[in-house]
N, C-alpha and C positions, 0 to 999 in steps of 0.2 A: 504495499499499500502506500510505503513512503517513496520510493521508487517512481510509483503513479503519480503523487501529490508533486515531488520535485518536477517530473516532465510537465507536469500541467502548470506549474508555475514558470520553468523556462520557454515555454512555447506560449502561453497566454491563453486565449478564448483558440480552441482548436475548431479548425473548421470540418473535422470529419464527421460531426453529429449532422450538420446542416446538410453535409453531402450524402450522408444517409438518409436523412428524413426526406431529400429533395427522391432519391431512389424509391423509397416507400411510396410515395404520391405517384411516381410513373408508373411504378409495377400495378398498383390499384388502378389505374388509368386503362394500361392494358389489359387487364384480366377482364374488365367489361366486356370488352369484345365478345367474350363466350356467351355472352347473355344476347349483345345485339345480331349476332350469328345465328343463333337460335331462334331468335324472336323473327327475324328473316327469312329463316327457314320454313317457318310456320304463319308466315303470312301478315306476321301483325303487325302491323304499321305502324300502328299507337305506340306499342312497346318500343319497338324500333327508335320512335322520335324522343322517347323517354331516355333509351341507353343512350343517344347519340348526345342529348343536356347533360348528363351524367359524366359523358366522357369530355365533353367540351370541360365542364365545370374541373374536372380534374386536371386537364392540360392547364388550364388558366391557374390554378394552382399551382401547380408545377413552376410555371414561367414565373410569378411570383418569387417564390422560394428560389429560383435558380438567382433573379435580380439582385434578391437580400443578399444571396451566398457572395456574388461577386463584388458588391459594394462594401461587404465586412470583411472582405478575404486579407489577412494581414499581409501585410508586405515586406517585415521585418527579417534579419538574417536566420532566426532560429525558427521557421516554419520545419515541422515534421515531416512534411512530404514537399515536393516542389511545385511551387505555383502552378507551372505549366503544367502540370501533371494531374492537377487538381482540377483546373479550368478546360481539359480536354475531355477530363471522365465525364465532367459537369454536361459538357456541350453532347457529347453522345448520349448519357441519358437523357437529356431533355429531347434529343430527335428520337425516343421510343414513344415519347407521350404525343408528339407533332404527327406522327406518322398514323398513330390510334385515332387521334382528331380526323384526322385526313381520311382515313377510310370510312371511317361512320359518316362524314360532311357525304361522303361519294354514294355510300348507300342510302341516305335518307333521301339528297338531292334526285338521285335517279330512281329512287323506289326499286333497288335492285333488288331482284330474287332468283340466285342462283339455281338451276335444276336438278331435281331431286338427287340424282348420284353425286352431283359436284358438290350441292348443298350440306351434305352427308361429311363429303372429304374435306369440304372448307373449314366445317366446324372441328374435325379432327386436326386440321392443320392450325387452327387458333388456338386450341387446348396445346398443343405441341409447342406452340410459340410463347404461351403465356406460362409454361413452366421451363422453358427458356430463361424469360424475364426474372420469373421467382429466383432460378438459380443465380441469375447475374445480382438481385439483391443479398442474397444469402454471403454470397463474395465481397460485397460494398459493406455489409454487416462486420467483415472481419477484419476490415482495415484498422478500425482503433485497436484492436489487439496485436495487429503488426505493427502500428506505432509505439504502443506501450514496450513490444518485446525488441525494439529496433530492427524490425524486417529479420528476424534471426530466430533460430530454434522451431520447436513444435508447431507454432501458428505459421510458419511457412509450407510444411507440410501440409498443414489442414487447408491451406488455400492453395496448394497446388493440386490436390488431390480435387477440390472443388472445382477448380477451373477444367480439370479433366473430362470431368462430368458435365460441365457446361459446353465444352468441344463437341461430346456424345448428344448433349440435346440438339443442337444448332444442327448438328448433320440429321437427326432425326427429321428436324422442319424441312432440309430439301429432298428428303427420300418422298417425303407426301407431298411436297409442292410438286414434284416430277409426276404424281399419281393424277394428283388434282388437274393438271393441266392437260392429262391424257384423257379424262372424265370430260372435262370440257370439251375438249375439241370432237370427240367425238360426236357431240350434240351441235354444237356451234352453228352449223347450217342452218338449223331449225330456229335459230334466234334471232333477235334484233342487234344487227350487225354493232351498233353504237354501245349496246349494254353488253356487249360481247367484249368488244377493246376495254369498256371500265373494268370488268370483271377480272381480265388478265391483269390489268392494272392494279386491282384491289390485292391479288394474289402475292404478285412481285411485291407491295407494299407487305403485305403477313410477314412474307418472309425476310424482308429487309430488316423487320422489327427484331426477329431471330439473329440474323447477320449483326444488328449493331447492340445487341445485349451481349453477344459472344466478344464484341468489341471492347465493350467495357470490360470485360475480364482480360483482353490482350493489353490492357492498360496496364493492368495490375501485375502482368508479368515483366511488364517493362520495370516495373517498379522496387520486383522482388531482383530484377537483374541488377539495379544499379548498385 
């Protein structure tokens, strides 16, 4: 406990907790996509609109948290983590919420509904993507332990295992995305061409959320390597 108190005194107000709080909001925002896609598959446009409002509200909350963290980020010599590493991690985290809101906005604005088989696979992709985002949050939540141990010892091993799991989860979303695109391709000639274009765009954006969640993990790999 004494060493923790010493570190707190040395570094002052740590930016770690606000970064974790931001990622918690981002994770909640992305998780709302499950309800959105399930309601879309059921054709419940009223529920989809409500889901969009929740996602938009959480994205705005994350954005406010981001601005607060940037404004309050210390500039002194005794930062436990390099300032640029924190800013890069924050920027990538913010992309996750932004993409979730963009996806929800397209679904609502276009009143989209995927064909039955593709809709089931899209829900599978969203759930796998949310799992990837959850894992990224777990990694971010280990940052304070890494700082307290000076990025050494057992804490590093724990995070390295988490990062390997994060990579596996992101790879799973890649496989589901391939199957989903095949499902959609099989029936796209029977659908409105513009809607199909937006469906493919949504698929790409969902997969990009998973990729960005993995990128959050890559930032931690860079920190561990320094």
